[in-house]
Phi, psi and omega in degrees: 000341180203162178244156186251154172235045179252135169247134181266116184242122167203150182255123177275105181246126187244332187296125176085006180236139182285333178253164179224162172271134177236134185229147173220137178246131181202172180260123177221147180054030179074011184223167178281131173240135171245117182247122181235133179226154172264126183212167182285327181203176185293329180293313178295319179299316179296322180296315179298316180296322176299321177300314181297318180298315180299322180291318179296319178295325177296316179297317180300317178300324183288318191252355186297132173265355178271333178280115184295344181264357183285160178292328176297316178296324179295320176301314183293321180296332184258016177301131180078359184248301184203162175282148181242129177280130184230169178298141180306326180296316178293319179301316180294322177297318177296318179299314179296323178298317179293327176297318178294322175301320182297312184284340178260009179056036175085004177294330168251130185202117181289347175279006174303336180298343177283348187291135173289134183275082183264347177265115182254096183275357176267345179283123182294342181224064184283159175255153177285123179298155178286157178300324179295317179295323180294315178298317181293331185295336182250017184296333180265354183278142176158110184296337180287350178271004178260124181250127180246142174244111185294322183289319184265354184053049178251156179230131180227123173268119194291333184248139175300134181095352176289153176214152170245154178207153186246030183297335182255012180210340188294315181292325176297317178297318179298319178297319178298315184289324176294317177300313181301317180296315182293324177296323177294331179281356177093014179287122189282337181198153178177176175223133168253112181249102182261079182052040179104344171277098194248131178230135185233160169204157179062214180215173179293167180298331180275007178087356180272153179288158171291146186227135175235154178234141177259136180268156173289116182294344178266354176207095189296347179270001184244124173269131183252343178198150176229156183222145167272137183239143174208122180056044185213151176247152179215137181219141176237136169250137180210162182247008188277347179270325187222111180198172177223145173259118179232123181053039177080005180244141180274127179243122180282154175281352179274112187263136173288114184292348180275328185245336184088355179269148176299142175293148183220161174102335183242152175258324178201153175227124177246129181242131172253131183206165178295332181235143177293327178304312181292316179299320180300308182295318183289328178298317177294313184298314182294323177301319179286321185289329182097170189299303188294309181295320181295314179296322178300321177294312183299323180300337185265356183254117181300142174066018178243135181231159182217145168236124182240134174240124182276177186286359173259358178093003178281143184256136176228139181230156172290163188292344184259022178216141179233138176223162176285119184266011181297337179300331183288340186270000000 
C-alpha cells in the first residue's frame, strides 16, 4: 500500500565493548525484516532474534487475510452474514484501527481491503478508470460498517463482500510486539525494521544511538536529514517508488479509501511515534489527508511528530520537530 524512504544506518563496532550488535535479515509477512539486537555473544544474539521471529510469525498467523484459516479470513468470509468471535488481541487491534479511522475521518481504514483494484500500477500502459468505476470501487469500504461487541469480542462486517486487511498497520504492530517481547527478555537495545516500519529501543553495543536517514523523495540517491532514535518508532509513506503518469498527471499508488482516487499533492510523509503501529497508520492517513489537515491532526496527538514533503519538494514539519532546511535551497 505504500513505499518507504527510510534507510537504516548503524555501525557494528565491537572493539572494546563486552556486547555486540547482531543482525539478521529475512522475509516475514511477505516483506523484508531486519532484526538487530544487542547481546553478549552470537549464541545469545541468535536466540533473541529467534524469539522475535517467532513472535512476528505469531502475529502474521493472527492477522493474515491470505491464510484461509485465520480469524481475519473468517471475519471476511462471514461479511453480511454473522458476527465472528475472535481472539481478544485481534479484537483490540481492530478496535484501535477503527479509532484511528474515526480521528482521521476515514483516511485510514482497514476496510480498504473491500476496494476493487481498478488502478493497475504494474501495467506499463494503463488507462484512467472512469468516474463511475472509481465510485463503485469503494462502495463496500467504510469503517462505520464494522460492528464490534466488546463483551463477546465479536466482529461483524455489515455488508456482503466487505473485507478488512492490515496492510497499513500490521507490520508496525508486529514490530511493536517483537520489541515488547525482546525487552521482556532483557535485551538492552535493538531495532525491528519491518520494511521501513521501524521501532527502536536502548542503544547500540558501542553506546551510540540508533540512527536513521530520510531520503529526498525527489532524488532517491540523496539523504536530506538523519535522526538519532531511542525508544521511538518511525515510518514513511511515499509515492516516488510507485506511480503512473496519465494524461500528463501523476497518480500515486496510495488510494484514498473514501473516494477511490489516488492521493495527490505530497511526495512523502514521515511519522515519529512511540509505537510503530500508530506511526504506520498515521503515515498513510496524513498522506491521504494532505499537508494542512494532516499537520493539524499531528499537532493534537502527544509524542507524535511529522515531516511532510510536498510534490514540489518543499518541507513542512509539525511544531515539535526541527530539521535543517538547507536541502530546500
